[in-house]
C-alpha positions, 0 to 999 in steps of 0.5 A, a space after each residue: 665447628 666453625 659455629 662453635 668458634 664463632 660463639 666464643 666470648 671476647 677476651 675482655 668479657 671472659 672471667 680471667 680478664 677481670 682478675 688482674 683488673 680486680 687486683 690492680 683496683 684492690 692495690 689502688 684502693 689499698 694504696 689510697 688507703 695507705 696514703 690517706 692514712 699516712 696523709 692524715 697521720 702526718 697532717 695531724 702531726 704537722 698541725 700540732 707544730 708550733 707555727 709561732 716559731 716561724 717568726 721566732 728567729 735570733 736577730 742580731 742587736 745592731 749598734 748605731 753611732 750617733 748619726 745612724 751609721 752601723 758601728 757593730 752587731 751583737 749576735 749568735 746568728 747575724 741576722 736583721 729581720 725586715 718586712 717584705 716591702 723592704 726586700 727588693 723585687 730583683 731579690 724575689 725574682 732571683 730567689 724564686 728562679 733559683 729555688 722554686 720556679 713554681 712557687 706561685 702555682 703550688 700549695 707547699 709541695 710541687 708534685 710536678 717538680 718532684 716527678 721532673 727531678 726524679 726523671 732528671 736524676 734517673 737519667 744522669 744517674 746522680 742527684 742533679 735537681 732537688 724538689 724541695 720548695 721554698 715553703 718546705 725549706 722554710 719548714 725544715 729551717 724552722 722545725 730543726 728538731 722535728 725535721 733534722 737535716 741529717 734524716 734522709 728517710 721517707 717519714 721525715 720527707 712526708 712530715 716535711 711536706 705536711 708541714 709545708 702544706 700547713 704553712 701555706 694554709 697559714 701564711 700568704 706567699 708574701 709572708 712565706 717569702 719574707 719569713 724565708 728570706 729573713 731566716 736562710 743562711 747566705 754564708 760568711 756569718 750572714 743570716 737573712 737577706 738584709 744582713 747579707 746585703 749589708 755584709 756583701 754589698 754595704 747596702 740595704 736588701 731593698 736597694 739590691 740590683 739584679 746582679 747582687 740579688 742573683 748573687 745572693 740567690 746563688 749562694 743558697 745552693 752552697 753558702 760556704 763554697 760559693 762565697 764571693 770572698 772565697 771563690 769569686 769565679 764560682 760565685 759569678 758562674 752560679 749568679 749567671 746560672 740563676 739569671 739563665 734560669 730566670 730567663 728560661 721561666 720568663 721572669 726576665 727577658 733576653 736583653 736583661 739576661 745579657 746585660 746582667 750576666 756581663 756585669 762585673 761583680 763588685 763586693 765590699 772588703 771583708 770585715 769581722 762581723 762581731 765587735 770590730 772596735 773597742 767602742 762596739 765591744 764596750 757597748 756589747 758589754 754594757 748591753 749584756 749587763 742591762 738586758 742579759 746575754 741571751 737577750 743581747 745576742 738574739 732579741 734584735 735590739 737597736 742600740 743608739 750610741 754616742 760614738 761619732 763613727 767618722 771621728 772614730 775612724 780619723 782618731 784611729 788613723 791618727 793613732 796608727 800613723 803616728 805610732 808607726 812613725 815613732 817606731 821608725 824614730 832613732 833610738 826606738 829598739 822595741 818589737 814592731 807592730 808590723 812583725 807581730 801582725 805578720 806573725 799572728 796572721 801566719 799562725 792563723 793561716 796554718 791548717 788545723 791538725 786534728 787532736 793537736 792544739 794550735 800554737 797560742 799567739 803571745 800577747 802583743 808587746 809593741 808600742 800601744 796607744 789609747 784615746 778618748 774624745 768626750 762631749 763636754 756637755 753630756 759626757 758622751 764618748 764620741 771616740 774610743 781607742 783602747 789599743 792599737 789593734 782590737 784583733 790582737 788584743 781586746 784589752 781596753 787601755 783607755 778604761 782599764 790601764 792605770 799608768 803614771 800621768 806625768 806632768 799632765 796632772 799638774 793642772 790639778 795641783 795648781 787648781 787646788 792652790 787657786 782654791 786655797 787663795 793662791 792665783 796665777 801670779 803667785 811667785 814660786 821658786 824654780 831652782 834645784 831641789 834635792 830628789 830625796 824630797 820628791 822621791 822620783 827616780 831614786 834616792 839621790 840626784 837633782 830634781 830635773 831629770 823627769 818631766 819637762 817637755 824639752 831638752 834644754 831644761 833650765 831653772 828660771 828662779 822666781 817665776 809666777 805659778 802661770 809660768 810654772 804650769 805653762 812651761 812645765 817647771 817641776 821644782 816650782 810645781 812641787 813647791 807650789 803643791 807643797 804650799 797647797 798641801 797634798 790632801 788638798 790636791 788629791 781631794 780636788 782631783 777626786 772631785 774632778 773625776 779621778 777615781 784612782 787612788 793617789 799616793 800621799 807623797 810629793 811625787 803625786 804633784 808630778 803625776 807619779 800616781 797611776 790613773 786611767 786615760 778615761 778618768 783623766 779625760 773626764 777630769 780635764 773637762 772641768 776646765 772648758 766647762 768652768 768647774 762642772 763635769 758630767 757625773 760619768 762618761 757614757 756610750 749608750 744613748 738609747 736601746 730600743 726593742 724591735 717594735 721601737 719601744 725604748 727599753 733604756 734611755 741614758 740620763 745625764 747628771 752634772 757635777 760641780 767640781 770646783 768654782 768657775 773662777 778656779 777653772 777659768 784661771 787654769 784654762 787661761 794657763 792651759 791656752 798658753 801651753 799651746 801658745 808658748 809652752 810645752 805644747 806650742 808645736 801644735 800651732 807652730 809645727 803641727 798645723 793645728 788651727 788657732 781656735 780657742 783650745 787648751 791642753 797639757 803635756 805629760 811625760 812620765 819618768 824615764 819616758 815610759 808613758 806619754 800623755 796629752 790632755 786637751 779640749 775645746 769648748 765642745 769636746 775634751 780629748 785625752 791621748 796616751 802612748 806607752 807599753 803594756 809592760 812599762 819600758 822607755 819608749 826612746 830617750 827624749 820621747 817627750 809627750 809633745 813629740 809622741 802624743 801631741 801630734 795624735 791629739 792635734 789630728 783628732 782635735 782637727 777632726 772635731 772642728 767641723 762638727 763640734 765647733 770650738 767657741 771662746 770660753 767666756 770669762 765668768 763672774 768672780 774673775 778679775 784682772 789685777 796689775 801685778 809686779 813680776 818681781 813680787 807677785 803683788 799689786 803693782 805700784 808706780 815704783 815697779 820699774 827696772 832700769 838697765 843700760 843699753 850696752 851698744 848705745 849706752 842709753 838708760 832704758 826703763 820699763 815697767 815690771 808689771 803685767 795684768 793677771 787673772 785672779 778670783 775676787 778673794 785671791 787678788 793680792 792685798 799688799 803693794 809690791 814689796 820689792 819696789 815699794 816695801 811692805 809685806 811680801 805675798 808670795 809662796 816664799 813667805 807662806 812656808 819657812 825655808 826649813 819646811 820646804 817642801 811640806 810633804 817630805 819624802 816617801 820614806 824616812 831615810 833615817 829609818 831605812 837604809 838606802 840601797 847603793 845605786 849602780 850608777 848616777 841617777 843621770 848618766 853623762 851625755 845621755 842626760 836629756 835635761 841637763 840636770 847633771 850640768 845643773 848640779 855642776 853649776 851648784 858646785 861651781 857657783 859655790 866655789 866661785 863666790 860661796 853664794 846661791 846656785 845659779 838660775 840657769 843650766 848653761 855651762 857658762 857660770 854668770 859673774 857677780 853683778 857689777 857694783 853700782 854707784 853706791 858700791 853695792 851690787 845691782 839687784 837682780 829681780 829674782 834675787 830680792 827673795 831672800 828666803 828662797 836664797 837661803 833655801 837654795 843654799 840649804 838644798 844645794 849643800 845637801 850631801 850627795 855622797 853615795 850611801 853605804 852598800 847593803 850586804 845580803 
């Protein structure tokens, strides 16, 4: 029996023992066949993917200023692709530690990592670790249609693994990291490491230190929730986790970990990443016109502009500070920028309610401003301000808004006259004029309640054209324009660059027609350029593709608008505007250095719009201040108080880079000795004699000065006041009955006037003393029946004392008899209110 027991086979040699082994072997073979089938299946599918898409990324087109500083971006995804060598070693270390510790050991799929993740997640009973490699993430982010992120199924995961392995076959580890770090999202609108480095830290990706690199690597886990702008504490905590992981796997040592994890995290202030200014927005619009919208937002162009970013910032600061001061001025009674800004921010901060449309933010109604700085040599736009806040309103007031230019237009009136043979010494009468002849501000009243940049407006009688322009004399300007002709004036303005339609009425002489700031700035550039200008302003110098090939280059063109002699005569007057005229506060009060500069103030009727247009030899700058819906800024809001301070600060900011030089006198300009009494050639007899009241001594002086003229406009006749002869001034060119040549905008004989509710200028609110001027007319006629006085002073001058011959002493201006007749005629116009119209 025992022999029988001893003869039994061991269990592992018994037949039943091999059954489970055979079953396990069969299962293994079957499983292997299944895996092989699926491996072959997914590898076949993966091999058919278009791997050229790895490099097919939407890239932001970057806008640079003239010095290479980033001005803005055009994009759908804000991405700027860079080569692997442009990524800092610290960034590579941090990303590998955070996302794929065995990146350099696996071939696209980390099977050890998968097992580790399964164990960790099983023990914690929740998903704490992922097993996707950097290569898998690259595949998932590249083939978004084939590997949709919301598909959590096994098939998609196998497909992703196969694609990752295929990528590893085609690309080196450096290429994979380059593609990955150029593609992934870092939050806050930044795609790719370069855009994120610039956006968060204002530096290139190659310049990131370990702390900054670990911060970016940490953002990959949850870009929105870990943003340093949104949750700084969580961001720092995640940065330190990345550093800890880098220490654990030996990529950094203990000392480096301790030093870096204790560093403060410094990020730049958050700014919008789309077009941040009117300048960048204009560039974006023009690029889209050149290459199309799709290419502009995705092809990664490099756009080099004419903008000087430092000058742009200083111009914006000057505008912001001055308009804030204007809002604090006594008499300013309009909505404030600060109130609107607070309201807009409060509405933007309100949480969205599903199904409920957010309350729209109304258009801003606070005081606005615009400014343009042009390079005189090329017409390139150096600075552009289209409004007070681009975030509130994208409407570009420098380019699109047409507003009355006011007396900033008058240089073109005088330039047109100089083309016709007149010159700065031409005598023109500055005296009261019936407003109906000009049609500014109503059908009745005395011209004078509109335009001059000072409260103590007075009439100076016979003055030179130079003084009329420098001092902003309205009545004299209208008479000068009338002598030239409205057609000649509008034609000159068009040649200078004014494209807006100018109305063919006398009011246009005083800038009542609406123009844009850009065209007026370009037109003004003809004076420092001695008659020439750029054909058009431009803002884009060059557009390059990613490889550096130039897709577009600006071509500049010069237009000759007038003769150099004409432009130089106007320039000589506009320099005096800043020295002794309506813009003199630029030097005396606003601290502008006395470089060779010129410019002209412009205040529109009823103080609705303030302009200043001025220049150096290098640049021309235009400034406008007003409301989108015209209204009085405040009573007495002259251009030299509102717009001129902005212009002086902007111009001061140009001096270091765009140095002003003297504007050389061109050929064809001569100096002639002119008598101030007649505007004609001086003679030895051009002398005035007066008596010193204190000492009784007789004082004589020459009544002459040296004036500029073109060779064909120098007076040919000697002074008619002191020497006899034919007078050569405007006062003889046009008979008194024809003043002004271009008459009222409407015929009062054909159209019945509307009864005004009150006087054109009311009592003590009259800023120009024009009501006083009317009183002077009446008082003078009552006194001696003679002409209107030449001053707005409340004291009526007494008649001149008789000379030894018994005749009254002749004043210089009184020698012009035609003008006196004209004054009597004009002051005698009946100003009674018209009959009311019945409705």
